[in-house]
N, C-alpha and C positions, 0 to 999 in steps of 0.2 A: 567613522570617516577616516580616522588616523590609520586604522587597520587596513582599509581599502587602499589608501595611498601607499602604505608600506608594501602591500602585496603587489601593486602594479609597478612600483619603482624599481627599475633595474632587472626585473625578471620577465618583463613582457616578451622579449625576443625568445627566451627559452620556452615560454608557454606557447608562443606561436609555432616554434619548431616542433614541439610535442604534438600540437594539434595537426600540423602538416603531416607528421608521420602517421597519425591516426587516419587522416583523410587518404593517405597513400596506401592504406591497409597494412602498414607496418606497425602493428599494435605493440610488438615487443619493444621497438625503439621508442615509441611514444610513452610506454609505461616507464622505461628507465628514466626518461626526462622528467616525467611527473613525479616519480619516486624521489629523485634528487631534490626537486623543488618542495616536495612534501616534507622532507627532512628539515627544511628551512622554515617550516610552519605555514606554508601557503595553503589556505583552506581549499581554494579551487583546485590546486594540484592534488591534495589529499582526496578530494571528492572524485576527480577524474581518474586517478589511479585506482581507487576503489571500484569505480564503475567498470573499468577495463577488466579488473580481476573478477568482479561479480558476474560479468557477461561471458566469462570464459574465452575472451578474445586473445589471450596470451598463452605462450607455450613455455614460459620460463620456469614455472613452478608446477609441482604436483597438485592434484585437486585439493587435497587436505590443506596443503600449505597456501594455496590460492585463497581458500575461504578464510583461513586464519589471518592472513595479511590484509585481506579486504576488511575483515572485522576491526582490525587495529586501526586502519585508515578511517573507516566510518566513525569510529570512536573519537579519533582526534579531530575530525571535522565537526562532529556533533558538539564537542567541547568548546568549539569556536562559534557555536550558535546556528549551525546549519540544520534547518528543520528536516530536509530530505535525508540527511545523514542520520538524524535521530530516529526517524521512522525506520531506516535500514537497520539500525541497531535493534529495534524492536523485532523486525522481521527475522534477523539472524538468531535471536534468542527464541523466537516463536517456533522456527523450523529446526533449530539446532545446527546452524551453519557456522563452522569455525569454533563452535563451543557446544556445551551440553544444552539440550533443550531446557528452557526455563521460562514457563509461561508467565510467572509473576514478574520476572525481569523484563519480559516483553511488554507487559502491561505498564510497568514503570516507565519505560522509554516512550511508549505511545502517549502516556499521560503528560510527560514533559513536553512532547511535541505538540500535543493538543492544547494544553492549558497555557503554556508559556510562549509557544511559537504559532499557535492558531492554525495548525496543519489539519486540513480536512480529512486526509487519508488516515491520520492517526486517530482522529475522533471517530471515524467510521469503524476502524479496527477495534477501538474500545467498545463500541456498540455491539459488534459481533461477539466479542469475548464475554460481555455481560449477557448477551442473548443465550449463548451456549454454556455459560459457566466455565469458561476456560481461563484459569489463572485469576479470575475475579468472581465475586459472588454472582450467581445467576439471578438476574433482576430485569424483568421485562420493561419496567418503567425507566430504569437507567439506560437500557439499550435504546429505547425510543428517544430519550433525550439526546443521546449521542448521535443517533441517525439524523434527528432534526437539526442539531448544531452543525453536523457535517454538511447538510444540504444548504444551510444558511451561509456557511463559510466559503463555499466554492460552487459555481455553476456546474462544474464537472462532476460534482458529487451528488447532484440532485436526482439523476436517474438511478444510480446504485442505491441511494438512500431510500428512494420511493419503493424500489423492489424489495429492499430489506424490511421496510416498514410493512409492506403488504404481507411478506412472509411472517413477520412477527405477529401481526394481527390475526393471520390465519392460524398460527400456532396457538394463540390465546383462545381463539374460537374452537379449535380442535380439542384443546384441553377441557374446555367446558362441555363439549359434546361427549367426550369420553367419560365424563362424570355424570352423564345423563343416560336414560334408557336407550338412546340412539347408539350407544357405544357398541352394541352387538353387530351393527352394520359394518363397522370398521374392524372390529376384532376378528370377524370371520374372513377377512382378506388381509393377510399380513403384508403382502406386497404393496397394497394401497396405503397401509398405515406407515410403512417404513420409507416410502418414496413420495409421500404427499408433497414435500417441498419442491421436488423436481417437477411434478405435475403442475404445481402452482406457478412456478417461474415460467414454464413453457406456455401456460395459458396467458400469463401477463405479457410475455413477449409477443404472442400472437395478437393480443388486443392492441398492443402498442403499434404493431405493424399495420393493423387496420386503421388506427387513428392517423398514422403518418400518411397512409394511402389516401384517405378521405380528405386530408388537409393539403394535399399536393396542389400546386398552382395549376390552373387550367388554362389552356391556350385560348386566347381571344380570337374570335373569327375575324378574318381580314375584311376590311371595308371594300 
């Protein structure tokens, strides 16, 4: 509470000025305002400045400098407890933006956002990394647990988590098939084997479309 009062006191007009600049499509001016406030420790200014740099809406810096500055700002906002900023730190280390790619560091930031800040996106990302063995031990059970927790944490995560769980279950089933005599069917078609997850997602989306269509409201006949 004290932090929120400090951030709002005296700087509201400059935040509004920066926002007005962004609304007027003057992102460079908005960024300068946010950067000045970010230097004073305002989390919202750090986050907004990082957002502008992340989206490439400014022309003040080269691409490499833009990523590096955004990473620094996300880091400072994350240190103040911003879950979204912590997830961004994970993303930057995962993709190697503004820093060297480091999957273990990405998992570290996602874990903090998931366990301490209860961020559904971070929990989902941990599930994917466990599923694929990226920066974390490949473990289908932990992947499923993460996907389930993500779905419980946010309604927005339910559909992505459901699709991910379907893919995970299909991968488990496929692994069992490949260990059986039926493996010859898949091994004779390398395209089918390598793209099975794409076919699965397409089928699931098609099934979802059918369900949505069947559950659409029907017009009642006029009396």
